[in-house]
C-alpha positions, 0 to 999 in steps of 0.5 A, a space after each residue: 240692245 240686241 234687238 235694235 242692233 239686228 232689227 233689219 233681220 226681222 224683215 227678212 224671211 228664212 229663204 232670203 237669209 239662206 240666200 245671203 249666207 250662200 252668196 257670202 260663202 261663195 264669195 269668201 270661201 269656207 276657209 275665210 269665213 271664220 277669219 272674217 267673222 272674227 275680224 268683224 267681231 273684233 272691229 265691232 267690239 273696238 267700235 263699242 269700246 270707243 263709243 263707250 269711252 267717248 260717252 264717259 268722257 262727255 259725261 265726265 266733262 258735263 259732271 265737272 262743268 256742273 261741279 265748277 258751276 256749283 262751286 263757283 256759286 258756293 264761293 259767291 254765296 260765301 263771299 256775299 255775306 262777308 262783303 255785306 258784313 263790313 258795310 253794315 259795320 261801317 254804317 254802324 260806326 258812321 251812325 255812332 260818329 254822327 250821334 257823338 258829333 250831335 252831342 258834343 258842344 261846338 267850341 267857338 
């Protein structure tokens, strides 16, 4: 992670880095540099924390959506055998009634 965060520094030579630090020192002064570094570090820390929270929220939403889909599928699977069973029983009862009517003589 560190190497990707500061990847642009790899292209700078030692003299270029020294020149940049010297310009920053002249612009902000020696007294303000530690304060500036602290505030910069805190803001980076807050940004990383917010990024992590967004990623966790997104992952939780994806997990809950996956659980909702799987629980809905389980409910459908549980209801499917229950729905087919009464149909099979009613068909069996209908067949019994047909055979009973076929064996009983008609009264005229």
